[in-house]
MIFI-681885 format. One record per residue (C-alpha): residue in three letters; z, x, y. Coordinates in steps of 0.1 Angstrom, whole numbers, padded with zeros to 4 digits, always signed. Layout:
ALAZXY
...
//
This chain:
MET+0721+0383+0994
PHE+0717+0369+1029
ARG+0752+0382+1038
ARG+0741+0418+1027
LEU+0710+0415+1049
LEU+0730+0404+1077
ASP+0754+0432+1073
MET+0726+0458+1070
ALA+0710+0443+1102
GLN+0743+0447+1121
GLY+0746+0483+1112
LYS+0772+0478+1086
ALA+0766+0495+1052
PRO+0776+0474+1021
MET+0807+0489+1005
GLY+0804+0478+0970
PRO+0829+0484+0943
VAL+0829+0523+0946
GLY+0836+0522+0983
THR+0862+0497+0978
ALA+0878+0519+0949
ILE+0877+0550+0972
LEU+0895+0531+1000
VAL+0922+0520+0976
ALA+0925+0550+0956
GLY+0925+0574+0987
PRO+0959+0564+1000
VAL+0975+0562+0965
VAL+0962+0598+0957
ALA+0974+0610+0991
ALA+1008+0595+0984
ALA+1009+0609+0949
LEU+1000+0643+0961
PHE+1027+0642+0990
TYR+1053+0631+0962
VAL+1043+0660+0939
TRP+1044+0686+0969
THR+1079+0674+0980
HIS+1092+0674+0944
VAL+1079+0710+0939
THR+1092+0721+0972
THR+1127+0706+0963
VAL+1127+0722+0930
ARG+1118+0756+0944
LEU+1143+0753+0971
GLY+1170+0744+0945
TYR+1161+0775+0926
ALA+1163+0797+0958
LEU+1196+0781+0966
SER+1210+0789+0932
LYS+1199+0825+0933
ALA+1214+0829+0969
GLY+1247+0814+0955
GLU+1247+0839+0927
SER+1239+0868+0951
HIS+1268+0855+0973
ARG+1292+0853+0944
GLN+1283+0889+0934
LEU+1287+0901+0970
LEU+1322+0885+0972
GLU+1332+0902+0939
GLU+1320+0935+0951
ASN+1338+0931+0982
ARG+1370+0923+0966
ALA+1365+0953+0944
LEU+1360+0976+0975
ARG+1391+0961+0993
ILE+1412+0969+0962
GLU+1397+1004+0961
ALA+1404+1009+0998
ALA+1440+0998+0995
ALA+1445+1022+0966
LEU+1431+1052+0984
LYS+1453+1044+1014
SER+1484+1040+0992
PRO+1512+1062+1006
ASP+1522+1074+0971
ARG+1488+1086+0965
LEU+1484+1104+0998
GLU+1519+1121+0993
LYS+1507+1133+0958
LEU+1475+1144+0972
GLY+1491+1163+1001
GLN+1515+1181+0976
GLU+1489+1190+0950
ARG+1459+1198+0970
TYR+1471+1211+1004
GLY+1507+1223+0993
LEU+1524+1200+1018
GLY+1560+1189+1013
ALA+1588+1172+1032
PRO+1593+1190+1066
ARG+1623+1213+1069
THR+1649+1205+1097
GLU+1637+1232+1121
GLN+1599+1218+1117
VAL+1611+1184+1130
VAL+1604+1179+1168
ARG+1620+1150+1185
VAL+1604+1134+1216
ALA+1625+1123+1243
GLY+1625+1085+1250
ARG+1616+1075+1215
SER+1640+1067+1188
LYS+1637+1049+1155
//
């Protein structure tokens, strides 16, 4: 009792069991909230990374398909056939060939 009166006289408020519980529980709750926040953030970033990886895989597959299509469109056999059928082109006659001086094959 005397100790409590002395603390009050010095401007110290008695803490009691509730104050002690708050002082102990506060940091524990803060640490628990920090742990939950980091865990949720880790899971969210994991899902985002997985989604980005899937998107990357799809883009690589699309790129591969487009490269194959581009190679097929540039194919000499396809271009020759297209020139003959659509534009009526054929092998040049001898008089249509012009040789340029200084160049030989």
